[in-house]
C-alpha positions in Angstrom: 70.1 104.1 -141.0 69.0 101.9 -143.8 70.7 99.3 -145.9 68.6 96.8 -144.1 69.7 93.3 -143.0 68.2 90.5 -140.9 69.1 92.3 -137.7 66.9 95.2 -138.7 64.2 92.8 -139.9 64.2 91.1 -136.6 63.3 94.4 -134.9 60.4 94.8 -137.4 59.1 91.3 -136.6 59.2 92.1 -132.8 57.2 95.2 -133.5 54.7 93.3 -135.6 54.2 90.9 -132.7 53.6 93.7 -130.2 52.0 96.5 -132.1 49.0 97.2 -134.4 50.9 99.4 -136.7 54.7 99.3 -137.5 56.5 102.4 -138.7 60.2 102.2 -139.9 62.3 105.3 -140.0 65.3 105.4 -142.3 67.6 108.4 -141.9 71.4 108.4 -142.2 72.1 110.9 -139.4 75.0 113.3 -140.3 75.6 114.6 -136.8 76.5 111.2 -135.3 79.4 110.8 -137.7 82.9 112.2 -136.9 84.9 114.2 -139.6 86.9 111.2 -140.6 84.1 108.6 -140.5 82.0 107.1 -143.3 79.0 109.4 -143.6 79.3 110.0 -147.3 80.2 106.3 -148.1 77.7 104.7 -145.7 75.7 102.1 -147.7 72.4 103.3 -149.0 69.7 101.6 -151.1 66.2 102.9 -150.3 64.6 101.0 -153.2 65.9 97.7 -151.9 65.0 98.7 -148.3 61.4 99.6 -149.3 60.9 96.2 -150.9 62.1 94.4 -147.8 59.7 96.6 -145.7 56.8 95.7 -147.9 57.6 92.0 -147.7 57.6 92.3 -143.9 54.2 94.0 -143.9 55.4 97.3 -142.6 52.6 99.9 -142.7 54.7 103.1 -143.0 58.2 104.2 -144.0 59.2 107.5 -142.5 62.0 108.8 -144.8 62.7 112.4 -143.9 65.3 114.6 -145.6 68.3 116.1 -143.7 66.6 119.5 -144.1 63.4 118.3 -142.5 65.3 116.9 -139.5 67.8 119.7 -139.2 66.3 122.9 -140.7 68.3 126.0 -141.2 69.4 127.6 -137.9 69.0 124.3 -136.0 70.5 124.8 -132.5 69.2 122.3 -130.0 71.0 119.1 -129.0 70.5 116.3 -126.4 73.4 115.4 -124.2 73.2 112.3 -122.0 76.0 112.6 -119.5 77.7 109.7 -117.6 77.0 106.7 -119.9 78.3 108.6 -123.0 81.7 109.5 -121.6 83.5 106.2 -122.1 84.0 103.4 -124.7 82.3 104.6 -127.9 82.1 108.1 -126.4 85.8 108.2 -125.9 86.6 107.1 -129.4 83.8 108.9 -131.2 83.4 112.4 -129.6 79.9 113.8 -130.1 78.6 110.5 -131.5 76.1 110.0 -128.8 75.0 113.6 -128.9 74.0 113.0 -132.5 72.3 109.7 -131.7 70.3 111.0 -128.7 69.3 114.2 -130.6 68.0 112.4 -133.7 66.2 109.6 -131.7 64.4 112.2 -129.7 63.4 114.1 -132.9 62.2 110.8 -134.5 60.2 109.9 -131.4 58.6 113.3 -131.3 57.7 113.1 -135.0 56.1 109.6 -134.8 55.1 109.4 -131.1 55.3 105.6 -131.0 54.2 103.5 -128.0 57.2 101.2 -128.5 60.6 101.6 -130.2 62.8 98.6 -131.0 66.6 98.7 -130.9 69.2 96.0 -131.3 71.5 94.9 -128.5 74.5 95.0 -130.8 74.8 98.7 -130.2 74.6 98.1 -126.4 75.9 101.5 -125.3 73.6 103.3 -127.7 70.7 101.3 -126.3 71.7 102.3 -122.8 72.0 106.0 -123.8 68.5 105.9 -125.4 66.9 104.3 -122.4 68.5 106.9 -120.1 67.3 109.8 -122.3 63.8 108.5 -122.6 63.6 108.0 -118.8 65.1 111.4 -118.0 63.1 113.4 -120.5 59.8 111.6 -119.5 59.0 110.2 -123.0 56.0 107.9 -123.1 57.7 105.6 -125.6 58.8 102.2 -124.2 62.3 101.3 -125.5 62.6 97.5 -126.3 66.1 95.9 -126.6 66.2 93.0 -129.0 68.9 90.2 -129.4 71.9 90.5 -131.6 71.4 88.7 -134.9 74.4 86.9 -136.3 75.5 85.2 -139.5 75.8 81.4 -139.4 79.5 81.7 -138.6 78.9 84.1 -135.7 79.7 87.5 -137.2 77.2 90.1 -135.8 75.1 91.5 -138.7 76.0 95.1 -139.6 75.4 97.3 -142.6 79.2 98.0 -142.5 80.0 94.3 -143.1 79.8 95.0 -146.8 83.0 97.0 -146.5 85.0 93.9 -145.6 87.1 92.1 -148.2 86.8 88.3 -148.4 89.9 87.9 -146.3 88.8 90.6 -143.8 85.4 88.9 -143.5 87.1 85.8 -142.2 89.4 87.7 -139.9 86.4 89.6 -138.5 85.2 86.4 -136.9 87.8 87.1 -134.2 85.3 89.4 -132.4 82.8 86.6 -131.9 85.5 84.0 -131.1 87.0 86.3 -128.4 83.6 86.7 -126.8 83.1 82.9 -126.8 86.6 82.5 -125.2 85.7 85.0 -122.5 82.5 83.1 -121.7 84.5 79.8 -121.4 87.1 81.5 -119.2 84.3 82.9 -116.9 82.4 79.6 -116.9 85.7 77.9 -115.7 85.7 80.2 -112.7 87.9 83.2 -113.6 86.7 86.5 -112.1 89.6 88.8 -112.6 88.8 91.0 -115.6 92.5 91.7 -116.4 93.1 88.0 -117.1 89.9 87.6 -119.2 90.7 90.7 -121.3 94.4 89.7 -121.7 93.4 86.3 -123.1 90.9 87.9 -125.5 93.4 90.5 -126.7 95.9 87.7 -127.5 93.4 86.4 -130.1 93.3 89.8 -131.8 97.1 90.1 -131.8 97.2 87.1 -134.2 94.9 88.8 -136.8 97.0 90.9 -139.2 94.1 93.3 -140.1 92.8 93.8 -136.5 93.3 97.1 -134.7 91.6 97.1 -131.3 90.0 100.2 -129.9 88.9 98.5 -126.7 87.7 95.4 -124.9 86.0 96.2 -121.7 83.6 94.5 -119.2 81.0 96.8 -117.6 78.0 96.5 -115.3 75.0 95.9 -117.6 72.8 98.5 -115.8 75.2 101.3 -115.1 78.0 100.8 -117.7 80.6 101.1 -114.9 83.8 99.5 -116.0 84.8 96.8 -113.5 88.0 95.0 -112.4 86.4 91.9 -110.9 83.2 90.0 -111.6 80.9 89.4 -108.6 78.2 86.8 -108.0 74.6 88.0 -108.6 75.6 90.7 -111.1 75.0 91.1 -114.8 77.8 92.3 -117.1 78.4 93.2 -120.7 81.6 92.3 -122.5 82.1 95.0 -125.2 84.5 95.1 -128.2 85.3 97.7 -130.8 87.9 96.8 -133.4 88.9 97.9 -136.9 89.3 95.1 -139.4 91.2 96.8 -142.1 89.4 100.1 -142.5 86.1 98.8 -141.2 85.2 99.5 -137.6 83.1 96.7 -136.0 81.5 96.4 -132.6 80.1 93.4 -130.8 79.2 92.4 -127.3 77.6 89.7 -125.1 75.8 89.8 -121.8 76.8 87.5 -118.9 75.2 86.7 -115.5 77.5 85.5 -112.7 
């Protein structure tokens, strides 16, 4: 959605390694924002973005207008079922309907061989993979690692909303994931204990307001109560720091 940072640029670099031609789409998608969310204030700077794309050797920028994507009398939407009903789907109704619809439109417009998405939006990545599989798209979806600031904060266009004090307090997301990894490496397998210790960190941060911390199976997004050997899981967090809603996650193998 633009206002590019190193996380986005890492996706471009992966594309440049894999593909002959790299196309970047920038489109702030109105139908994935709720009524009280930040669509109008979402950071935008196309001129700056374009310079970054040129410096990375991107061949094409696809910059459609809202009217091109959603012309008058637009009526068709994409609903991915099970994986969208929890977590982000619970707190942001219709968000994933907007995501899956616009991604399918963009894939149909460009018809790429590969499309690169960041792991920071882990549930979004799962939704897109499911949609592409179900609707028989020829595009291969490639998940790419989370890119972090030096102090561990996951890069996000929304980080610019944070005040200097909130920016420091936002590090609780990464610290809590590190704590969870330590607890698990020490042998704890009960999810309730892991989440309780993580939540205690957030309780000490004045500006933090947790939406959720959950552990899910990485392939199905089933919420779990106990970690089992041989399985891969995602630890997922959504938290408001002040007025800014941030998400983060990490993948673990038991």
